[in-house]
C-alpha positions as CSV (number, residue, x, y, z in Angstrom):
1,X,92.4,101.9,109.0
2,X,95.6,101.3,110.9
3,X,98.7,101.7,108.8
4,X,100.3,98.5,109.9
5,X,97.7,96.3,108.1
6,X,99.4,96.3,104.7
7,X,102.8,95.9,106.2
8,X,101.5,93.0,108.3
9,X,100.0,91.3,105.2
10,X,103.4,91.8,103.4
11,X,105.4,90.1,106.2
12,X,103.0,87.2,106.6
13,X,103.0,86.6,102.8
14,X,106.8,86.9,102.7
15,X,107.3,84.2,105.4
16,X,104.7,81.9,103.7
17,X,106.6,82.1,100.4
18,X,109.8,81.3,102.2
19,X,108.6,78.6,104.5
20,X,105.9,76.9,102.4
21,X,107.3,77.3,99.0
22,X,111.1,77.5,99.5
23,X,111.3,80.8,97.7
24,X,113.9,83.5,98.1
25,X,112.1,86.8,98.7
26,X,112.9,90.5,98.8
27,X,110.8,93.5,99.7
28,X,110.4,96.9,98.1
29,X,112.4,96.0,95.0
30,X,113.1,98.6,92.4
31,X,112.2,97.2,88.9
32,X,113.3,100.3,87.0
33,X,109.7,101.1,86.1
34,X,108.5,101.2,89.7
35,X,109.1,99.8,93.2
36,X,107.1,96.7,93.9
37,X,106.2,95.3,97.4
38,X,107.7,91.8,97.0
39,X,109.7,89.8,94.5
40,X,110.0,86.1,95.1
41,X,112.4,83.8,93.2
42,X,111.0,80.2,92.9
43,X,113.3,77.1,93.3
44,X,112.9,76.8,89.5
45,X,114.4,80.2,88.9
46,X,111.2,82.2,88.1
47,X,110.8,85.7,89.5
48,X,107.3,86.6,90.8
49,X,106.4,90.2,91.5
50,X,103.7,90.7,94.1
51,X,101.8,93.9,94.8
52,X,100.2,93.9,98.2
53,X,97.1,96.0,99.2
54,X,95.5,96.1,102.6
55,X,92.1,95.0,103.5
56,X,89.7,97.6,102.1
57,X,87.8,98.3,98.9
58,X,90.2,98.7,96.0
59,X,89.5,100.6,92.9
60,X,90.7,98.9,89.7
61,X,91.0,102.0,87.5
62,X,93.6,103.7,85.4
63,X,96.1,104.0,88.3
64,X,96.0,100.3,89.0
65,X,96.2,99.5,85.3
66,X,99.2,101.7,84.8
67,X,101.0,100.3,87.9
68,X,100.5,96.7,86.8
69,X,101.6,97.3,83.2
70,X,104.7,99.2,84.4
71,X,105.7,96.2,86.5
72,X,105.1,93.9,83.5
73,X,107.1,96.2,81.2
74,X,110.1,96.1,83.5
75,X,111.4,92.9,81.9
76,X,112.4,91.6,85.3
77,X,109.5,89.4,86.1
78,X,108.1,86.1,84.9
79,X,104.8,86.5,86.6
80,X,102.9,89.3,88.4
81,X,100.5,88.7,91.4
82,X,98.1,90.8,93.3
83,X,97.7,90.0,97.0
84,X,95.2,91.3,99.6
85,X,92.9,90.2,102.4
86,X,90.1,91.4,100.2
87,X,90.1,90.0,96.7
88,X,86.4,90.2,95.8
89,X,86.8,93.3,93.7
90,X,89.5,91.9,91.5
91,X,87.9,88.5,91.2
92,X,84.7,90.3,90.1
93,X,86.8,92.2,87.5
94,X,88.1,89.0,86.1
95,X,84.6,87.5,85.9
96,X,83.2,90.7,84.3
97,X,83.9,92.8,81.3
98,X,86.7,94.9,83.0
99,X,86.3,97.8,80.5
100,X,89.4,99.6,79.2
101,X,90.3,103.0,80.4
102,X,88.9,105.4,77.8
103,X,91.0,108.4,79.1
104,X,94.3,106.5,78.5
105,X,93.2,105.4,75.0
106,X,92.3,109.1,74.2
107,X,95.5,110.6,75.5
108,X,97.8,108.0,73.9
109,X,96.0,108.1,70.6
110,X,96.3,111.9,70.5
111,X,100.0,111.7,71.2
112,X,100.4,109.3,68.3
113,X,98.3,111.7,66.2
114,X,100.8,114.4,67.1
115,X,103.6,112.1,66.0
116,X,101.8,111.7,62.6
117,X,101.5,115.4,62.3
118,X,105.2,115.9,63.1
119,X,106.0,113.5,60.3
120,X,107.6,110.8,62.5
121,X,105.4,108.1,61.1
122,X,102.2,107.7,59.1
123,X,98.7,106.8,60.0
124,X,99.2,103.5,58.2
125,X,102.2,102.8,60.3
126,X,100.3,103.4,63.5
127,X,97.3,101.3,62.5
128,X,99.4,98.5,61.3
129,X,101.4,98.5,64.5
130,X,98.2,98.6,66.6
131,X,96.8,95.6,64.7
132,X,100.0,93.7,65.3
133,X,100.2,94.6,69.0
134,X,96.6,94.0,70.0
135,X,94.2,91.2,69.3
136,X,90.7,91.7,67.9
137,X,89.0,90.9,71.2
138,X,90.4,94.2,72.4
139,X,90.2,96.3,69.3
140,X,86.6,95.3,68.4
141,X,85.1,96.3,71.8
142,X,82.6,99.1,71.7
143,X,83.7,102.3,73.4
144,X,82.2,105.7,74.1
145,X,79.7,105.7,71.3
146,X,82.2,104.4,68.7
147,X,81.5,101.1,67.1
148,X,84.9,99.8,68.3
149,X,88.1,100.8,70.0
150,X,89.9,100.6,66.6
151,X,87.6,103.2,65.1
152,X,87.8,105.3,68.3
153,X,91.6,105.3,67.9
154,X,91.4,106.2,64.2
155,X,89.2,109.2,65.0
156,X,91.6,110.4,67.7
157,X,94.6,110.0,65.4
158,X,93.0,112.7,63.3
159,X,91.6,114.7,66.2
160,X,92.0,118.5,66.2
161,X,93.2,118.4,69.8
162,X,96.3,116.3,68.9
163,X,98.3,119.5,68.2
164,X,98.2,120.3,71.9
165,X,100.0,117.0,72.7
166,X,103.7,116.3,72.4
167,X,104.5,113.6,69.8
168,X,106.0,110.3,71.1
169,X,107.9,107.5,69.5
170,X,105.7,104.9,68.0
171,X,106.7,102.2,70.5
172,X,106.1,104.6,73.5
173,X,102.7,105.4,72.2
174,X,101.8,101.7,71.8
175,X,103.1,101.0,75.3
176,X,100.9,103.8,76.8
177,X,97.9,102.6,74.8
178,X,98.4,99.1,76.2
179,X,98.1,100.5,79.7
180,X,94.4,101.1,79.0
181,X,93.8,97.4,79.1
182,X,92.9,95.5,82.2
183,X,96.0,93.4,83.2
184,X,94.6,89.9,82.6
185,X,98.0,88.4,83.1
186,X,97.7,89.0,86.9
187,X,97.5,86.2,89.4
188,X,95.6,86.6,92.7
189,X,96.7,85.6,96.2
190,X,94.3,85.8,99.1
191,X,95.9,86.6,102.5
192,X,93.3,86.0,105.2
193,X,92.8,88.7,107.8
194,X,90.3,88.6,110.6
195,X,89.3,92.2,111.2
196,X,85.6,92.8,111.8
197,X,84.2,96.3,112.6
198,X,87.5,97.6,113.8
199,X,88.3,94.6,116.0
200,X,91.4,92.5,115.3
201,X,90.4,88.9,116.1
202,X,92.7,85.9,116.4
203,X,95.6,88.2,117.3
204,X,98.1,85.4,117.6
205,X,97.4,84.2,114.1
206,X,98.2,87.7,112.8
207,X,101.2,88.5,114.9
208,X,103.0,85.2,115.4
209,X,104.7,84.1,112.1
210,X,104.4,80.4,113.1
211,X,100.6,80.7,113.7
212,X,99.6,82.8,110.7
213,X,96.7,82.0,108.4
214,X,97.7,80.2,105.2
215,X,97.5,82.5,102.1
216,X,96.0,80.9,99.0
217,X,96.7,81.4,95.3
218,X,93.2,81.9,93.8
219,X,94.4,82.6,90.3
220,X,97.7,81.6,88.7
221,X,99.5,84.4,86.9
222,X,100.2,84.2,83.2
223,X,103.8,84.0,81.9
224,X,105.2,87.4,80.9
225,X,108.4,88.2,79.1
226,X,111.6,88.6,81.2
227,X,114.8,89.9,79.7
228,X,116.7,90.7,83.0
229,X,116.5,89.9,86.7
230,X,115.9,92.0,89.7
231,X,118.5,92.8,92.3
232,X,118.0,91.7,95.9
233,X,119.5,93.9,98.7
234,X,120.3,91.9,101.8
235,X,121.8,94.8,103.7
236,X,118.8,97.2,103.4
237,X,115.8,98.0,105.6
238,X,113.2,95.6,104.1
239,X,115.4,92.6,104.7
240,X,116.4,93.8,108.2
241,X,112.8,94.4,109.2
242,X,111.6,91.1,107.8
243,X,114.2,89.1,109.7
244,X,113.3,90.8,113.0
245,X,109.5,90.1,112.3
246,X,110.3,86.5,111.5
247,X,112.1,86.2,114.8
248,X,109.8,88.2,117.1
249,X,106.5,88.7,115.2
250,X,104.4,91.7,116.2
251,X,103.2,94.7,114.4
252,X,105.3,96.1,111.5
253,X,104.8,99.8,111.1
254,X,103.1,99.8,114.5
255,X,101.7,103.0,116.0
256,X,103.7,104.9,118.6
257,X,103.0,108.4,120.1
258,X,104.5,111.2,118.0
259,X,106.5,113.6,120.2
260,X,107.3,115.9,117.3
261,X,105.2,118.9,116.6
262,X,102.5,117.6,114.3
263,X,98.8,117.3,114.0
264,X,99.2,113.5,113.7
265,X,99.4,112.2,117.2
266,X,101.2,108.9,116.2
267,X,104.1,107.8,114.0
268,X,105.2,104.4,112.9
269,X,108.1,102.4,114.3
270,X,109.4,99.5,112.1
271,X,108.3,96.8,114.6
272,X,106.5,96.6,117.9
273,X,106.7,93.1,119.4
274,X,104.8,91.7,122.4
275,X,106.8,88.7,123.8
276,X,104.3,87.9,126.5
277,X,100.9,89.6,126.2
278,X,99.6,91.2,123.0
279,X,98.0,93.9,125.1
280,X,100.4,96.8,125.8
281,X,98.3,97.7,128.9
282,X,99.7,94.5,130.6
283,X,103.2,95.8,130.2
284,X,102.2,99.0,132.0
285,X,100.3,97.3,134.8
286,X,102.7,94.3,135.2
287,X,106.1,95.3,133.8
288,X,107.8,92.4,135.6
289,X,105.8,89.9,133.6
290,X,105.2,91.7,130.2
291,X,107.2,93.7,127.8
292,X,106.6,95.9,124.7
293,X,109.7,95.7,122.5
294,X,110.3,98.4,119.8
295,X,112.7,97.8,116.9
296,X,113.9,100.3,114.4
297,X,115.5,98.9,111.3
298,X,118.2,100.6,109.3
299,X,120.1,99.4,106.2
300,X,123.5,100.5,104.8
301,X,121.9,103.3,102.8
302,X,119.7,104.6,105.6
303,X,122.1,104.5,108.6
304,X,122.6,108.2,109.0
305,X,123.8,109.0,112.4
306,X,122.0,112.3,113.0
307,X,118.6,110.9,111.8
308,X,119.0,107.7,113.8
309,X,119.9,109.6,116.9
310,X,116.8,111.8,116.6
311,X,114.5,108.8,115.9
312,X,115.7,106.7,118.8
313,X,115.7,109.6,121.2
314,X,112.1,110.4,120.2
315,X,111.0,106.8,120.6
316,X,112.5,106.8,124.1
317,X,110.7,110.0,125.0
318,X,107.3,108.4,124.5
319,X,107.8,106.1,127.5
320,X,105.8,103.4,125.9
321,X,108.5,100.7,125.4
322,X,110.0,98.2,127.7
323,X,113.1,97.8,125.5
324,X,114.2,99.6,122.3
325,X,116.5,98.0,119.7
326,X,118.3,99.3,116.6
327,X,118.5,96.5,114.0
328,X,121.3,96.8,111.3
329,X,123.0,94.6,108.8
330,X,126.0,92.6,110.2
331,X,128.3,94.9,108.3
332,X,127.2,97.8,110.5
333,X,127.0,96.0,113.8
334,X,130.3,97.2,115.3
335,X,129.7,100.8,114.1
336,X,126.1,100.8,115.6
337,X,127.3,99.5,119.0
338,X,130.0,102.2,119.1
339,X,127.5,104.9,118.0
340,X,124.9,103.9,120.7
341,X,127.5,103.6,123.5
342,X,129.0,106.9,122.6
343,X,125.7,108.8,122.6
344,X,124.6,109.5,126.2
345,X,120.9,109.8,125.4
346,X,120.8,106.3,123.7
347,X,122.4,104.3,126.6
348,X,119.3,102.1,126.9
349,X,119.2,101.1,123.2
350,X,120.2,97.6,122.2
351,X,121.6,96.4,118.8
352,X,120.5,93.5,116.6
353,X,122.8,92.5,113.8
354,X,121.3,90.7,110.8
355,X,123.3,88.6,108.4
356,X,122.6,88.2,104.6
357,X,121.6,84.6,105.4
358,X,118.9,86.0,107.7
359,X,120.5,85.1,111.1
360,X,119.7,87.5,113.9
361,X,122.5,88.2,116.5
362,X,122.2,90.2,119.7
363,X,125.1,92.6,119.5
364,X,124.1,94.7,122.5
365,X,121.3,94.0,125.0
366,X,118.8,96.8,125.6
367,X,118.2,98.1,129.1
368,X,114.7,97.2,130.5
369,X,112.5,100.3,131.0
370,X,109.2,100.7,132.8
371,X,106.6,101.8,130.2
372,X,104.3,104.6,131.5
373,X,101.9,104.9,128.6
374,X,99.8,102.1,127.0
375,X,98.1,104.4,124.4
376,X,97.6,107.9,123.1
377,X,94.8,110.3,122.4
378,X,93.8,111.0,118.8
379,X,90.9,113.6,118.5
380,X,89.5,112.7,121.9
381,X,89.7,108.9,121.2
382,X,92.0,106.6,123.1
383,X,94.2,104.4,120.8
384,X,96.4,101.5,121.8
385,X,100.1,101.6,121.4
386,X,100.9,99.6,118.3
387,X,97.3,99.0,117.2
388,X,96.1,102.5,116.6
389,X,92.4,102.5,116.0
390,X,92.0,98.7,115.8
391,X,90.7,97.1,119.0
392,X,91.7,93.8,120.7
393,X,88.7,91.5,121.3
394,X,89.5,91.1,125.0
395,X,91.7,94.2,125.3
396,X,91.8,96.3,128.5
397,X,90.9,100.0,128.5
398,X,93.8,102.3,128.0
399,X,95.1,103.1,131.5
400,X,97.4,106.1,130.9
401,X,97.4,107.6,127.4
402,X,100.2,109.7,126.1
403,X,98.9,113.2,125.2
404,X,100.8,115.2,122.7
405,X,101.0,119.0,123.0
406,X,98.7,119.3,120.0
407,X,96.1,117.0,121.5
408,X,96.4,118.8,124.8
409,X,95.3,121.9,123.0
410,X,92.3,120.1,121.6
411,X,91.4,118.9,125.0
412,X,91.6,122.4,126.4
413,X,88.0,123.4,125.7
414,X,85.9,120.2,125.7
415,X,82.5,121.9,126.2
416,X,81.4,124.6,123.9
417,X,78.5,125.9,126.0
418,X,80.6,126.2,129.2
419,X,83.4,128.1,127.3
420,X,80.9,130.5,125.7
421,X,78.9,131.2,128.8
422,X,82.1,132.3,130.5
423,X,82.7,135.0,127.9
424,X,79.1,136.2,127.4
425,X,78.8,139.9,128.5
426,X,76.7,143.0,128.3
427,X,78.1,145.3,125.6
428,X,74.9,147.3,125.2
429,X,77.0,150.4,125.9
430,X,78.2,150.0,122.3
431,X,74.6,150.0,121.0
432,X,72.7,153.0,119.6
433,X,69.6,154.3,121.3
434,X,67.5,151.7,119.4
435,X,69.5,148.8,120.9
436,X,71.6,148.1,117.8
437,X,75.3,147.8,117.5
438,X,76.5,149.0,114.2
439,X,79.9,148.9,112.5
440,X,81.4,150.0,109.2
441,X,84.3,148.7,107.0
442,X,87.5,150.5,106.1
443,X,86.6,151.5,102.5
444,X,90.3,152.1,101.6
445,X,91.3,148.5,101.7
446,X,90.2,147.0,98.3
447,X,91.7,143.5,98.7
448,X,89.4,140.5,98.1
449,X,89.1,137.4,100.2
450,X,90.6,135.4,97.3
451,X,93.9,137.3,97.9
452,X,94.5,135.4,101.1
453,X,95.1,131.9,102.3
454,X,92.3,130.4,104.4
455,X,91.5,127.3,106.4
456,X,88.1,125.9,107.2
457,X,87.5,126.0,110.9
458,X,83.8,125.2,111.4
459,X,80.5,124.5,109.6
460,X,77.0,124.9,110.9
461,X,73.7,123.5,109.4
462,X,71.2,126.3,109.8
463,X,67.4,126.4,109.2
464,X,66.1,129.0,106.8
465,X,66.0,130.5,103.3
466,X,68.7,130.9,100.8
467,X,69.1,132.2,97.2
468,X,69.7,129.0,95.2
469,X,68.9,129.5,91.5
470,X,69.3,125.8,90.7
471,X,67.1,124.5,93.4
472,X,64.3,122.0,92.6
473,X,61.4,121.1,94.8
474,X,57.7,121.4,95.4
475,X,56.4,124.9,94.6
476,X,59.9,126.4,94.4
477,X,61.0,128.0,91.2
478,X,64.4,129.3,90.2
479,X,63.6,132.8,91.4
480,X,62.2,131.6,94.7
481,X,64.3,131.4,97.9
482,X,65.0,127.8,98.9
483,X,63.3,126.8,102.2
484,X,65.3,124.2,104.1
485,X,68.8,123.8,105.5
486,X,71.7,126.1,104.7
487,X,75.4,125.5,105.4
488,X,77.4,128.2,107.2
489,X,81.1,127.7,106.8
490,X,83.5,129.8,109.0
491,X,87.0,130.2,107.5
492,X,90.1,131.7,109.2
493,X,92.5,133.8,107.2
494,X,96.0,132.4,107.9
495,X,98.3,135.1,106.3
496,X,97.1,138.3,107.9
497,X,98.7,139.9,111.0
498,X,95.3,140.7,112.4
499,X,92.2,138.5,113.0
500,X,90.2,137.9,109.8
501,X,87.2,135.5,109.4
502,X,84.9,134.6,106.5
503,X,81.3,133.4,106.8
504,X,80.1,131.6,103.7
505,X,76.4,130.7,103.5
506,X,75.5,127.8,101.1
507,X,76.9,124.6,99.7
508,X,79.3,126.2,97.3
509,X,79.5,128.7,94.4
510,X,75.9,129.0,93.5
511,X,74.0,129.5,96.8
512,X,73.6,132.3,99.3
513,X,76.7,134.4,99.6
514,X,79.6,135.3,101.9
515,X,80.9,138.1,104.0
516,X,84.4,138.5,105.5
517,X,85.7,140.6,108.3
518,X,89.1,141.7,109.5
519,X,90.5,143.6,112.5
520,X,87.9,145.9,114.1
521,X,85.2,144.3,112.0
522,X,85.9,141.0,113.8
523,X,85.7,142.8,117.2
524,X,82.3,144.3,116.2
525,X,81.0,140.8,115.2
526,X,82.2,139.4,118.6
527,X,80.6,142.3,120.5
528,X,77.2,141.6,118.9
529,X,77.4,137.9,119.4
530,X,78.4,138.0,123.1
531,X,75.7,140.5,124.1
532,X,72.7,139.2,122.2
533,X,70.9,138.7,125.5
534,X,71.0,142.4,126.3
535,X,70.6,144.0,122.9
536,X,68.2,143.9,120.0
537,X,70.9,142.9,117.6
538,X,73.5,144.4,115.3
539,X,74.7,145.1,111.8
540,X,78.3,144.3,111.0
541,X,79.7,145.4,107.7
542,X,82.3,143.5,105.7
543,X,83.1,142.7,102.1
544,X,81.6,139.9,100.1
545,X,79.1,138.8,97.5
546,X,75.5,137.6,97.5
547,X,73.3,135.8,95.0
548,X,70.4,138.1,94.0
549,X,67.7,136.1,92.3
550,X,66.1,139.2,90.9
551,X,69.3,140.0,89.0
552,X,70.7,136.5,88.4
553,X,71.1,135.7,84.6
554,X,70.2,132.1,83.8
555,X,72.3,132.2,80.6
556,X,75.3,130.0,81.3
557,X,77.6,132.4,79.3
558,X,76.7,135.2,81.7
559,X,76.7,133.4,85.0
560,X,80.3,133.4,86.0
561,X,80.5,137.0,87.4
562,X,77.8,136.0,89.8
563,X,79.7,133.1,91.3
564,X,80.0,133.6,95.1
565,X,83.4,132.0,95.5
566,X,86.8,132.4,94.0
567,X,87.9,135.4,92.1
568,X,84.9,135.7,89.8
569,X,83.0,139.0,89.8
570,X,83.6,141.8,92.2
571,X,83.2,142.1,96.0
572,X,81.1,144.9,97.4
573,X,80.4,146.1,100.9
574,X,77.9,143.7,102.6
575,X,76.0,143.8,105.9
576,X,75.4,140.9,108.1
577,X,72.3,141.6,110.2
578,X,72.0,139.7,113.5
579,X,68.6,139.9,115.2
580,X,68.3,138.6,118.8
581,X,65.5,136.1,119.3
582,X,66.2,134.1,122.4
583,X,63.1,131.9,122.5
584,X,62.1,128.4,121.4
585,X,65.7,127.3,121.1
586,X,66.4,130.1,118.5
587,X,69.0,132.4,119.7
588,X,69.2,134.7,116.6
589,X,68.4,135.3,113.0
590,X,71.1,136.0,110.5
591,X,70.4,138.0,107.3
592,X,72.9,138.5,104.5
593,X,71.7,140.5,101.5
594,X,69.5,143.7,101.5
595,X,66.8,142.3,99.1
596,X,64.0,139.9,99.9
597,X,65.2,137.3,97.4
598,X,69.0,137.6,97.9
599,X,71.6,136.0,100.1
600,X,70.2,134.1,103.1
601,X,67.8,134.5,106.0
602,X,68.5,131.8,108.6
603,X,68.1,130.9,112.2
604,X,70.9,130.2,114.7
605,X,69.9,127.7,117.4
606,X,71.1,128.4,120.9
607,X,73.7,125.6,120.9
608,X,75.0,126.9,117.5
609,X,75.1,130.4,118.8
610,X,77.2,129.4,121.8
611,X,79.5,127.4,119.6
612,X,79.9,130.4,117.2
613,X,80.6,132.7,120.1
614,X,83.4,130.5,121.3
615,X,84.7,129.9,117.7
616,X,84.9,133.7,116.9
617,X,86.5,134.3,120.3
618,X,89.2,131.7,120.0
619,X,90.1,132.4,116.4
620,X,90.3,136.2,117.0
621,X,92.3,135.8,120.2
622,X,94.8,132.9,119.5
623,X,94.0,131.8,115.9
624,X,94.7,128.2,117.1
625,X,92.1,125.9,115.5
626,X,93.2,123.1,117.7
627,X,91.6,124.9,120.7
628,X,88.2,125.0,119.1
629,X,85.4,123.7,121.2
630,X,84.0,120.3,121.8
631,X,85.0,116.8,121.0
632,X,85.0,117.2,117.3
633,X,87.1,116.3,114.3
634,X,89.5,118.8,112.6
635,X,86.6,120.3,110.7
636,X,83.5,120.1,112.9
637,X,80.0,120.3,111.5
638,X,77.5,121.5,114.0
639,X,73.8,120.7,113.5
640,X,70.9,122.6,115.1
641,X,71.1,120.5,118.3
642,X,74.8,121.3,118.7
643,X,76.0,117.8,117.9
644,X,78.5,116.9,115.2
645,X,76.1,114.5,113.5
646,X,75.7,116.2,110.1
647,X,77.9,115.1,107.2
648,X,78.8,117.4,104.3
649,X,77.3,116.6,100.9
650,X,74.3,114.8,102.3
651,X,70.8,115.3,100.7
652,X,69.6,117.3,103.7
653,X,71.3,120.4,102.3
654,X,69.5,120.0,98.9
655,X,66.0,119.3,100.2
656,X,63.3,121.9,99.7
657,X,61.0,122.3,102.7
658,X,62.2,119.3,104.6
659,X,60.8,118.3,107.9
660,X,62.8,120.7,110.1
661,X,61.7,119.1,113.3
């Protein structure tokens, strides 16, 4: 989802609280126990805390419980609200049983038990305090096989594991225990948002403060105890940004191309406003009639000259804005104007000055620029400036996307087959008389693959057999090879000064095996792969492990040394056998393991072979994963037809004798 969604919900809710309810509102308020999205002071003097979430499925587990309770414990709020475009989950939680968090109850009870053991208080003290703090409706609920929460706590207070916990004061333990409870004091505010299947409908009602949908309080919050009051900061970023949005509307935290070296092609700017057309393409096609205005907000604590200079210069480099403004509190206006006018690279930047009363003053007009780019490329997909991956219902196609250096590297090799065919060659001169290329490993290097840092570069879904002692299926026993799909993951070693690659066959630690190559071994692997049309095949030695079903112990206490990942067990010299096939869309067969029921015996389709050829070539030559082939994600998964249509963790990898097509 686009990052501006939550920020936009926050700004719209903020304006509604001000305009419709006459409240005084502040954003990102530090309560001492956490920073909350909004705090609103009512005309009657109450302080409402509001936590805002964007429009997606929300998990109401221990993290949410803890966050809500910390806000309520701050002593600075009279009521606490939850606000979101999607409130179905929390409404359902209120209607249902909303079970307590057993993990929190266990941990806090054991800490109290440690306090009893340390002599800070007695069991009777703890139980009496619990009865006084919590009502029976909570304590009598059944939990984890115990008749009640009360009895569960009693058991944990005397748990043998309590000695591993640090004792806590009684009041701290009770406070932590309370965080296991669903925060029933919460109120709920629905903030409508019309986003359907990635399309932002009714754009004006989202981006124009005067046209926004009306939020609605669906559940009133209960009164909570307040002993202090929060502090509002009218000279800091949240206030400055809100005043600009109230004046200009637009997208808070909108997406703009990222000119810094980064695998993220976009970065946020505090506000992107569209005074005429909401489509940035119109500003590129008709700059005389349409503008895209960027605003970066800084408060007194964040106005650091070097950082501001860098940010504004980078925004200008994107060539996506018609005007760029720096917004600051009125107290910094003169300083900001002097700073911009004294910095040659920032001559086009204008200044907005914001008073503590919310008045916006133009302190320096920005120079109009001609935007060149109306979008950017993210993993081969065109994204709109400001909107990111959200679409406009009647939006024009991106005319001229900004392409970062990193994305240019990804676009370098769009077609795997074309790249691979250009580097296929006849290396049969390296083969023995029987048409086989053979290589051996350096036996003196005893380091294991777990000694190195690695990154996953590629995964393939292959057809064939694998040693999988825990497989289940028709006619397949624990000591039989699984017949189905087998994952091949290719990892690149990132901390060696020579090429090194690992090929792991199987879903994880208990299937197939792995082999890794470095230096000349990688060269041998590449030689076999590029010349499969002119040789019978090859045998490439490396180091690794395989699961051998004839030797595998099914006693859990003895299994660990046989794990085929991590530092368990010992690596040995392994051989990857590659047989050339080149018919019926099968390019080659791969065999890891020298016994019939060990390792894997799989087929490599022609599209997968070509992709693997290119992958090994690029990783051994440049090591730059961004240059890997095809229009794939950062971790491509290649099925037998060569397409990235297979998802990790799906049932297809677990099926025995599936329909292989």
